[in-house]
C-alpha positions, 0 to 999 in steps of 0.5 A: 642403071642402064645395061652396060653402065658401071660405077666405080670409085677411084682410089687414092692413087687414081686407080679404078677397077675395070669390070671383067665383062668390059675387059673381056670385050676389049680382050684385056686381061690381067697384065694387059694394057689400056690406053686412055685419052679424052674425046671432048668431055668423055674419057676413052679407054681401049686396048693398047697397041702392043709395043716394046718396053725398050724401043717403044716400037709397035711389035707383034713378036713380043717376049716377056723378060723380067716383067718387060715386053721386048721385041726380037731386035731388042731381045737380041741386042740385050743377049749380045750385051749380056754375052759381052759383059760375061766375057764370051 
């Protein structure tokens, strides 16, 4: 098998395990995101541009909240909504 070529099985949910050496080269670790697209007959995977899970806008100031990645604007809006709900 040529160097850098990996074979992986696809499980019944369509998942594959990306080898650690590839994840390291892409800079993607556990919890990271990959985006997939087709280019002719090739499946391309690359690190996903960081974006807010709420507004879906690209952002560099993301903060992890309850399993979501939120930008500062959405985080502030959420804080304000929580304060309103708690009667402050």
